[in-house]
N, C-alpha and C positions, 0 to 999 in steps of 0.2 A: 324697725328701722323706720325712717321716711324715706316716703315714696321717691324722693331725690337719691336716697342711699341705695334704695332698689335699682333705680335706673343705671347707677355709676355699678353698682356690682354687676348686673347684665349685661355693660359696655365691659367691664375687666374679663367677663368671661367670653366676650365675642356672641352672646346670645343675641344681644339688640346693639344694633350701631347707632345708641343715641347722640354720639358726638362726630355723626356723619357730616353734619350741618351745624355751622356756627359763626362767630364773628370774625371768619379766615379772612376777609379782605380788608386788606390794607388801607390807610387814611391817605398813603401816598406812595405813587410808582414813580413816578416822573421826579427826575434829578437824582435816580440812584446807580449805582456803579453797575449795576447788572442792565441797566437800560443805556449804558454810554457807550458808544461807540465811536468815540471822539479819538484823533489821534494822540491826544496828551494827558488824556484823564480826566478833565474837564467834565466832570459828572453833572453838575447844576447848570450849565449852560447847554451840555448835549442835548437833554430832552427838556426844556423849561415848561413851567406852568403852561402858558401861551400856547405850549405843543400837545400838552396833554389832551384836551377835548378833542384833539384831529388827530393824532397818531395812535394806531394800536401799538398796544406794549407788548413785548418779544417773550416776559417772565410772569409778572405777574401784575393782577388788576389793581385799581383800587374805588373808592367810592364814600358817600354818604351814608353812614349808620348802616353800612351794609354786611351782608352774611354771603357764604358761597359753602360748597359740598369742602371736603378736606384735601380734595385734588384740583379744587376752582375751576372744574369745567363749566358749571352754569354757578350765575353770579346776581344777587339781587340788592338793590339799592336804591335811594332815595336821592330824587333830582328836584329842584326847587326853581320858581322864577318870580320876582315880586313885580314885574313889567315894568320895571327902572334897569335893572342890572344889564351890561352889556353883553353877559353870556350866562347860561344856565349854572345854577349853584349844582355843580355835579359833583364835586370834591372838595377838600377843603384847601385855601387858600396860603401861602405863608410865604417869607422869604427866603433865599437864598441864601447860601454862605458868604457871597461876596455884598448882597443888599443890604443885610442888616449889620448895626452898628456894633452888634454882638453876637455875628453869625446868624446861622438860619433861625426862623423861630417861624411858628404856625401864627397866623392871624385870626383867629378864630376862636366862637366860645362855644365849647361842646364838652358835653359829661357822659360819662358812663356809670350809668345811676344804678343799675343792677346787673346781675346773671348769675343764674345756679353753674356748677361746672360740666354738665352735660347739655348746658345751655337750652335747655327744656322752658327757661323763661328769661327772658333779657329785656332791659330797658336804655335807651338812649336819649337824651337832649339836644338840640343844636337850636342856638338863638341866631334868627335870620333877620336882618333889618330890613325894615321896610322901604326905608332911601334908598338910593342907589350904592351899592356896594364899593367903597372907596379904595381901589385894587391901586389905582395910581396916587393918591395923598399918602397912602402907607408906603409904599415904596420911595416915592421922593423923599420925605421926610426923615427917614429912617438911613436913607444914603446921606443926607445932609450932616446926620449926627453925628459925634465923635464917640471913641470909647469912653470919654468920659461923662458923656449924656447918658441918660435912661434911655428904654427903647421907645418907641412911641407905637402905642399899642391902639388896638380897633377902638375901645373904648374912650380915648382921648381925640377920635375922630367927630364924635357927637351925633353918630350915626343913630345912638341910643335914647337921645335924648326925647323927653315926654314919653319913654315907653313904647315909641314907634318901631316894635321887633314882632316879629313871629316867637312863639315857643313851641318847637316842632319835638313833639314826642315820637319816638319809633320805638314798638314794643314786638315784641315774639314771642310764642309760645308754642310749642310742638304737643298736637295730637298724639301724634307715633313719630318713629324716627324720619319717616320722609313725607311727613305733614304736617308743614308750618304755619301758624296763624301770623297772619302781620296787622297790626293798629296803627294807625298814625295821627295822631292826635294834634290839630292846630290850634294852640291860642293865641288870640289877638290882644296883645298887652296894651294895645296903643287907645287913644282916646275917640277915633272914629273907626268907620270900615274900613276895611281892607282888601283889597286882591291880590289873590295869591293862586301861581299854577304849581298844583301837587304833580308829581310824575313820578309814580313809583316803576324803576327799571328793571328790566332782566335781559342777560344777555350772555353769549358764551367767549370764556377765553379765547383771545386767537391763538391756536395751534395749527392752523391749515396753511400760514401764509408762509411759510419757511423751509419749505421743503421736507418737512422729515415726518410727515403724514399726510394721507392723502385723503382721511376723513373728515367731513365738511358737515358738522352739525345744521339743523334750521330751527327758526322756530315762526309759527304763524297761527293766524286768526281761527278759531273754530267756532262753528254756529253752535249757541249755546243758549240757554233762557233759565234763568231771567237775566243774567247777569254776563257782558264779556268774557272771554276765555283766551289765554295764549299757552298754545301748545310747545311744548320744548322737545325736541327731538336729538339725543345724543346716542351714540351706539354703546358707551359704557354705563353710564349711570343710568340710560335709559328715560323713558318718555316721563314727562313730569307738566302740570298744570296748572299755570296762575290765575285764580279767580277772582275777577275785581268787581267789585262790591258798586253800585250805582250801572251809571250809562257812561263811562268815559271815552273819550275817543281812544281807539288804538293804534299807535305811530309805529312803524317799523324801515329800519335800515340796518344797514351790515357794521360789523366790530372791525373795518378796515381803515386803513389810514387814507386821510384828504391829502394826496400827493399834490393836488394841483394848489391848494391854499400853501401848504409848506414849501412846497419846493418847483411849483411851477409848471410841474411836468401832468399827464393826464391820468389821473386815478382808473385803476383796473374794475372800479365799477361805479355806477353815478349814485351810488346808496353809500354813504361812507359814516365814519363814528360819529362827526358833528352832524349827521343829516337833523336829527331831533332837535338839536340845540337852532339850526337855520330856519326851522321850519316854524318852532315857536318863538324866536325871539327877532328874526328877520322877515317872517309870513313866506319862507321860500318854498311854496307846495311842493315843487318837483323834488326836495329834498330828503322826502320819506317815500317808500315803495308802495304805489298804490295796492300791488297784488297783497298786502299786507303780509310780507313774509320777510324773512333775512336771518340775522344773527343777533340784531339786537332790537328791543322793543320796549314800548311804556304804554302805561295808561295816563290819559291827560286827564286830569280832574282840574274844572276853572271854578276855583271856589271864593266867595265873597264873605269875609268873616266881620259879624258886629262887633264893636268894641265891646274888650272884656268876653268876648264868646268864644266858644270851642268849637271845633267842627272834625269829627272822627272819619276816616275812611278806614274800610277794613279790607283785606285781601286774604288769599289762601292760596300757598305755593305747596303742591301736593302730588303725591304718584297717584291721585285717582282724580278721573273726569268728573264724578259726583252725577253721574246721568241718572241715577235714581232716587236722588235726594240733593237739597240746596248745600251748597258749600258753607253757608254760613248758619244754619238751623242750631247748630249747638256751639255756636263760635265763642259766644260771652259765657258760657256754661265751662268751656275748657280753659278759656283763658283766666275767669276766677280761681279755676283749682288749681292752675299753675302757680298762680301767685301765692294761694295758699299753702300751698308745697314749699315754696321758696322760702315762704315765712318760718314754716316748721324747720327746713333744715337749719337755717341760719339762727336758730333757736338752739341748735346744738353746738353752734360754733361758737357763738359771740355772748361773751357769760353775761347771766341775767342782772348781775349788779353793777353793771355798766349804767350811766345816764343815758337818757334817749339819743343825747347829741353824740356821745363816743359811741352807741350802738350805731347810728347813721353814717361816721366816719367809718366804721371797720366795716359795715355792710358797703360803701360806695368803695373803700380800698379793694376789698375783693371783687367788687363789679368790673374797676378797671383792670386787676390782674388776668382777669379771664376775659375780658372784651380786648386784650391787648394780644391774644393768640392770634396767629398769623400763618397763612400758607406762605410758606417761602419758598422760591423756586430759582435757583441760579448753578447751572451746569457748566463749572468753570472749562472744560475743554471746549465745548461747544461755543463759548461766547469768545474764548480767544482764536478758534480756528475759524469761525463764522459759520452762517447757515447755508445751505445749497441755493436756494432761492434768493438771497439777497448778495448785495457786493461783498468781496473780501473785507474783512477789517482792515485797518491799517498795518504797516508794518511795524510800526513802533510798538504795538500790543505783545509781539513776541516777546521782547526781554519788558515788558512793561508790569502794571499792577497784575499780582495774582499769577504770575505765569508759573510760581512755582509747586501750584496747586491744582494741577491737571486733574488730580484724582476725585476733587470735590465734587459731587453729586449732591446737592439740596434740592430737595422736593417734599417739604413735609411741614406738618404742622407745627410752629416754635414760639415759644413764650418771646416776645419783643418787649425792648425798652421800653418803645413810644412807637405808635404804629404810624405818625408823622415825622417827627423830625430823626426818629432811629427805627425805622420800618425795616430792620436787619436784627439777626441775635447779635451779641456780644457776649463772649465767652464767662466773664466775670461777673456781669451783670445777671446773669441766665442762672448761675449758681444761688445769688441773692432772692431771685424769683422763685427757685423752688420751696424756700422756706414757709413763706406762706402760702404756698400753693400744696403744699402737704395737709395744712389744715383742712384743706376743703376737697380735694383731689390728688392722693399722695400716688395713685398709680400714675397720674398724668407728670406729677414731679420726678417719679423713677424712668418715666419714659425719658423723659428730657434730658436727664442727666446722663443716662445712657446712649440716648443718641448721639450726643456730641463725641463719643468714644468709639462709633464704629468705623468700620474702614472706610467709607465712602465720606465718612467726616475725617477722624484725625488723620494726620500725615506720617504716611511710613514710617518718617522718622521720631516719630513719638509727640510731636507737637499738636496742641490742640487749635484748630482755628479760630483767630481773635474774632472778625467783621469784616464784614464785605469791602471797606476801605482798604484793608489792609490784612489779611489773613493772617500774614506771618508776623504782625505783631505781637509783643507779648505782654498778655493779662496775668494779673497774680493768679497764682496756683491753687484758687480755692475749692474747685472741684471735688476734691475729697473729702474736704470739709463740709460741703453742701450734700454729698452723698450720706456722710456720718450723721448728720443732723435729720436728713430726710427718713434716713431708717430708721432714728431713736424715736423719731416724731410719730413714725407710720408704727412703731413696735407698740406706743402707749396709746395709740388710740385703737389698734385691733388686738393685743394683747400678746402679737406674737411677730416678731421681727423677719423679713423678708432677705433670708441669708444668701439665696439664690442671688438677689438683687445687688448683695454686697459684694458677692464673690466674685460678679461680673465685671462690676467697675473696680474692683482692685485689681483685679489680675491686666484690665486694661490702662490705670493709672502708674502702674510698674511702669510700661513702657515710656509715659510722660513724664513720671520721675527721672528715669535714665536720660531722657532728653533734656532735663535742664541740669540734671550732672554734668553732662556732656558737651553741653552749649554756652551755659551761662556762668562758668566758674572759670573764668579764664587763666588762672595761675595754679587751680588744684588745691587751693588753700581753704573750700569752705566758706568762701565769702562770694557773693551772688551781683554779678552784674545784669540784673534782669532788663534794665532799658525803661521802655517806656511804662509799663506796668500799670497802666491806666488811669495814672495819676496827673494827666496832664502836665499842667504848668508848676509843680509843686517845687520845682527849682531853679534856679538861675539859668539852666540850658534845659534844651532841647533833647530831652533822652533817649528819644527814638532816633536820633541823627548822631553822625560824630562829633566828640566835643571838640569846639574850636581851641581847645589847649591840647588837643589829643590826648592818649592815655585812655582812661576811662574811670567811670565810678564805681567805687565799691559802694552798694548801695545798702543804707540798714535797712530800708523796706525790702529788697529783695531777698536778701539774706534772712530777715524775718519771716517773709512769706514761706521760704522754704524751710525753716526750721519748723514752723507750723504747719508745712505739708507733711513732712518727715512725723510728727505727733499724730496727726489726721491718719496717716497708714499706720502708724502704729497702733491706734486704738481698734482702726478695722481690722488688723492682723489680730490682735488680740482675742476681738468677737468671734472670731472666726478659728480661732485656735480653741475654742470652749468645747467646741465637738470635733476638729479636727485637729490634731496636734503638730501635724506638719506645719502649720502656719507659725508656729512658736519660732522656728529659725528664721522666719523672714520678719517677725516682731523683732528680733533680737538686731538683725541688720539695720532696722531703721532707728531701734534705741541707740545703735553706735554713730550711726550718722548725724541722730542729734544732739550727741555729746560733742561731736566735733565742729558740728555749725556753733554749737551755743560758746565751746570754748573760742572758735575763731572770733568772735562777735566781742568777746573783750580782750583775747591777747593776740591776734592776726598773726599767727606762723611765726616766720623766721624775723621780721623786722619789728615786731613787738607792738605795734601800732593796730588798738583794736578801735572798734566804731563806737564803742563807750569811751564817752570823755568824761575823766576822774574829777577835773576841774569844775565842770559845769555840771556836772551829774545829769548827762543826757546823751541818747544815743544821737550820733551824724552821719551822713555819709561822709566817705573819704573820696578825697581826689587822687588819685595815679597820675602823675605826669609819666612821659616818655623818659626821662633822664632819673627817673627813679624817686625822685622826690614826691610826697602826698603830704595834704594837709586836711584836717576836717574842714568840711562845709556848714559852719556854726547856723543852722537856718533851726530855729524852735518851730518844728512842723510836724504833721500826722507821719512823716517818715521815722520820726524819734519817738513815736508814740506804738508804732506797729509792732516792736519787738514783745510789746506786750499780749499780742495774740498767740505766741508761741508757748503754749501753757496748756497742760494737761493733766491730771490726777490717775493716782494708780490705786486701785481697791486691794486691801490686802487680801480680801477673798477670792480676787481675781487671781494676785500672784499664788496663793496656796494653792490653786488648781491647774498652774502651770509651771510645773516645777522644773521644769528645764530653760526656760523664760527667765525663772528668778534667780536660778544657779548661776547664769550669765550675767545677769545684772548686778548678782553682789561680787562676783568675780570683777567686772571692771569697777565695782568702786572700792574693791579693796586694792586692786591692782594697777591702779590709773589715776591715783588720786591729783596727779596733776592735770586730769582733764575733768574730773568729777567734782572737785572741791569746792568750785565757785558756782557750780550750776544748781541754781538755786539750793533745794533741800532733798538729797536723794538718800541720805542716810540718817536724816532725823524725820520721824514721824510725825505726822501732823493731824489734824484732827481724825478721827475713827481710825487712827493708825494708817492714814494714808501716806503717800510717798507723792512728791512732786517733782513735774519735768517744769521746768520754765528756764528762758534766756535768762532772765530780771531774776536775781535775789532779792531777798528781804529788805536790804539796805536802798537797791538799784529801784527796785518796785516804789518805796517809798519816796525816792529823788525825784523819780518821774511823776508819780500824783499830785507830787506838790506843786510841779508845773502845770499838770493838768488841771488840777481843779481848783486853779486859782483864776477868779473871774477877772483879774487882770492880764491873764495869758490865755489860757484855751478854754475855760468853762464861759459858756453863753447859757444865758437863760433860756437857750434852746436845744442845748447840746453841747458837744465839744467840736469846737473851732479844728479847721485843717492846718490854719497857722495861728501862732499865738499871737495876741494884740500887742506884743512887745514889739515887734515888728512896726506897728505905724510910726512910732518915734523915733526907733532903730532900724531901718532897713539895712538888709544884707547885700554888701556889694562886692563886686569882684570883677577885674579887669582882665582880660584874654583877648591875645591878637589887634589890640589899639581897639578893643571895643570894651565898654562898660556894660555889666549886667548887676542888676539887682533885684531885689524880692521885698515887696512892701506889703504890709495887711492890707488887703482889699478885701472887708465882709459881703459884697455883692457881687455887680458884674466884673468880668475881668477888663484892664485896660491893657493886655497885652494880644499880642495877636497869633499866639501861639496855640495852634491846634483849632484856628479859625475864630478863637477869642469867644465861644460861646460857652466857656466851661473854664471853671476857675477853684482852682484848690488854696488859695493863696489868703484864707479867710472864711469862708462860707463853712455851712454846716451841712456834710453830706452823710446819707442815713447807715448806708454799707458799712463804712468803717467805725462809726457811732454805735451800729448793732452789734459788732466784733469785740468793741470794748466793753459792752454790757455783757457779754458773755464770759469773756474773761475775767473781768470782776467777779461774777458769780463763780468760776471755776478757781479763782484764788482764794477766794472765801470758803470753796469747800475744802481747802486744805489749811487755812490759818485758822478759820472758826471764828466765834464772835469776842474773843480778846484781842483780834489785832482791829485796831480804830486807826482812820484815819482822821485830817480836818478836812470836813465839806461846809462851805467852800474854805480853801485855804486862809488861814489866818483869823477864819470867824470865832474860833475855840468850841465850833460844834462836833463833838467826833462820832463818827459814825463807823458802823461795818461796812464791809467791801459790799458785802448783799444789798445793803441800805444804799449805798451812794449807786449801784446799778440800778436800782428801782429808781431812785432820785434821778436819774440822767435819762432812763425811759421813758419818765412822766414829763420831763423837760421837754423829749422830740415831739411827744403826742400833745402836748400843749400847743404846738404849732397849727395843728387843727383844729383843737376844739375851742370853744367859745369861751372868754374870760369872763370878768364878773361885771365887764361892761357892754355882753353879747359880743365882742367884737373878734375874730380868729386873726392870728398874726400872719398867717399864711396870704390872706389878702393886703396886707402893708396897708397903704394910704388909698386903697381903692374903695371908695364909699358905696359904689351900687351894690359889689360885693358884701362889704360890711353890714349896710342897712336893709334893702330892697329885699322883701319877703319871697320873690321870685328868683332870690340871686344868693342870697346868704348860707340858704344849706345845700349850697352847691359845692364841693370840697375840689378844689385840685392838688395832685402829688406831683409836687416838682422835684425836678431832678436832684436840686440843691438848697436851699436855704440862706438868706442873710445872717451873717453871724451875728449881729446886735440886736436885730428886730424880728426875726424868724420869717421872714417875707420870703416867698416862695420866687426862685431864681432858676434862669434855665429852661431846659425843657417844659413845657406845662402840665404835660401829660404823662410823665414817666411812673407811672405807677409802679412799673418794674421794681426796680431794687428800693424804691422808696415805700413799697408796699409791705416791706417789714415792719411797718409802725402797727400793721394789723395782729403779729406776733408780738410786738413788744405789749400793746393794749390787753391783748388774749393773757400773758402772763404777769404782766406788772399792774395793770388796770389804769386808773386816772389820778388826780390829784385829789385826798380825800375832801379839800375844801372847795376843790371847783363841782367834784359831784354834788356835795351837800347843796352847794347853790344852786344847781340845775334841777335837782329833784325838788328841791323846796319851790323853786319859781313852777315847774311843772305842776308841782299840787295846788297852787295857788290860782294857776289857769284852768285847772279842773273845775276848782270850787266856782 
C-alpha cells in the first residue's frame, strides 16, 4: 500500500481523521438559493457579488483557493490586491444569470492542479491581472451582447496583454490530520517588477448572529518568536494556531455584516466583514481592531516581485503552538514527502502506458473532482421559517420555493458539479461523479450515494432531492446505476464486494422506485412522463412546466431511464440473491417491470402507439393531447438514443445458481410470448450462452446505430451530439396556442432562454450520456460478440465490433482534452493564449459540455463533476494510438 492508501484506510476505519480538513470552502456563496431571503426567489439579486465582501453569510462561506474543516467552523483562504483594484480579490467574480448573454458565468482563470483523496497534498493556481480588474467592462459588454453572440471573456478585455499578471500557486500539505502546511508561490509573468499585497486570511463561519447558538468564537494575536501567530479559539474543534513566516502585519476584524454600507443603518460592531478591505484599499485605519482580536484576521504581506521571479510565503495552520520548536523547521521536508506520496499514489491509478500529456490530463481531472468537494449547509425548515434574531421571511416563502421539503437537513461534505457555477449538489450529476471518485476513494463514493438516500435527504414519499433551485424537480433515476458501478469498481479494486453498502442503497432505492411508478406513470401503462429530467432544452417545450397544448409528453427518455432503473435494481438483486435467496423474489419483480416497460415502448397498451417509430426506425417522444389525440415529436435527439441505456446481460452461471429466478423467467418466456417475443433476445442465447435484456432488439439496435454513427447526424469527431446535425437544415417546428416552437441544431451556446440559456442540449456533446452510450455498447457486445459488426462511421464501409465502436467513441471524447499533432487542444477552441503559451497550454479545463463540431469547451468551465468521467474512459480505453506515438516520440526527441 502507498502512504496515501494507508491514510485512506485509517480514515475509513475512523482511526485518524485525515479528511477532517479539505477544500470544503465554496468558490461562491453569494447568489445562491440558501442565502436568498427575497419575496420572489430572486437569488442572484438578493445577495449579489457587490454585497459578498460586506455581508455575513447565513449558511456557507466562500473564498479563493480555500480550505475548511468538514463542518466549516474554521476557514482559510487567500486574498490579493494589485494596488489597482477597487476591492480586494477575496473571491471569484462572475456574471449573474441575468447579466450574462448565455446565463451565469465565472469570469476568472483558476485551475485545480492536484489533490490526493485525503487532501494530504493539494495544489491550486489563480491567474491575477496586474492591471485593474475589469469588473465593469465584463459586465457591460456581456449585457450588450445577444444570445447569438459569443460570451465576452476576461481574456478579451486585454488585461493579460504582455503577460502582465501573477500566477498565484496555493499548495497544502498535511503533516498530520490537524497540522496543515501552506505554501503560496507568486510568480510575476510580466516584463517589469510588480507590487502585490498577499493576504492569507483565516476566519470563523458566522454561527452566532442568528439566535440559534450563544457561543461566539474568537481569534487573536499571540506573542511568539520568531514569527507572528494568530490563535483561533472555538469550543468544538478546539484551539488552532496560524503561524505566519516573516513579519507580516496582522489585521483583525469581525465576520459581521456591514449594515451601514448595505442598508444605511448602524452596524452592531465598528469592525465588520469588509474591514480589512477598507483598511488595505481605502487606508481606513479605524476599520480594523487595534486590540488584535475578532473573528476574521489576515497576515498582510507587501511584496514587490521582479519580472520573471517567484516569491514564496509559508504558513502553518496547526493544533500546536510550536512553543519549543520552530513551525517551519521541517516544512520543506514534509512538503516534498507529500508530493512524492501523491505521485506514488497516482502511479497506481493512472495507466503507465499513457503518454505524459494524457497522464497530466487524468491527474488534473482527479484534482478537479477532489477540489470540488464542498461543505453544503441548508436546513430548509429554518430557511423557510427564519431565524430568531432576524426579521421574519416574507409571507410568499410559505408556498414558494422548496416549501414541500421541510424535512431536508443538509450539513455535509458533498461532491459538487462546480464550486462557482453550481455550488450545490445535483442528484444525477452526483451519480456520475461517483464513478471516477471510486477509482481513487471508493469509500467516499459510497458515502455520497448513501447520503442522498438518508431520511434527512430523501423525501418521505421516496423522491430524491434534485438541487437547491427546485428540490422537487425530477432528475434521471441513475442512482441505482451508480451504486452498482461503484460496487463493481470497488470489488475489482479490493477483491471483495461491499454487500452491506449494496444492501443499504437497494432497500432505500425500492422507495424511490415506488415513487416513480406511482407519480410519473399518468395512465398506469408503463410509459413515463418524467418531466424535466435534466436535459434542459432538449425539446420544443419546457418539460418542467405545463405544456402549452395541455396534455402531457410520453417521454422516450423518461420511460427508458425507468427501464434502465429496473435493470440496475435487477442486477443488484441478483448479486444479493447469490448469498441470500430471498432476493430472488425481488429480482423476479424487477424482471417483470422491465418486460412491461419494454413492451410498452414499442406497443403502448390500449391504443397501440409506441415510442418506436417504425417508419423512421427511431424512438421519439409522443405528445398526448387532452382530446386523446397523440402524435410523435419527430426530433432526432438524445431522447431517441437513451433507450440504448436499458440493456443488461444475464450470465448462465448466475442463472444456474438461482433456480427460483430462472424458473420464473422461463415461465414468463413460455407463457407470455406477447410480452417477451419482441424484447431483445431472451430465448436465444448469445456469446457465452448469455441472455440479453434490452429495449432495443437487434434490428432496432442496427437502425439506431445507423443514425448515431453517421457523421452527418450524431457522430462528431469528439463524441455523440445531443441533437442530430440533420436539424441544421431541417428544424423541427410545431405550433401550439398561437405560438411557434422550433428546435434547430445548435452545436455551441444556446440561443433560447430556457433554463437561463446557459445550458444547451441541441447539438453539443455531453459526457454523462456519452459515457452511458459507451457502456451500453460494451454490454451489447458482451451478448452479440465478435460477429456483430456495424459501419463506423456510417457509410464508410469500415466494419467494427460494438466493443471497438465503444473504444473509438471513448477516444474521440478524450481527444477533446489532449494535444493533437499540432500541439493544440480542441477544448481551448481558438484561444491562442491557452493553445500556445507555455504558462497556459497544459492547464486543462473540464467544461460542462462541448461544441458539437469543434470540441471547444462550453458552459461552466470547471464542471469536472460529471465531465470527470473522462478519467474513467482514459483508464479503460486509453488514447488513440496515433496520438500516443506522436506524443511519446516528441518526448523522446526533447529528452535527447
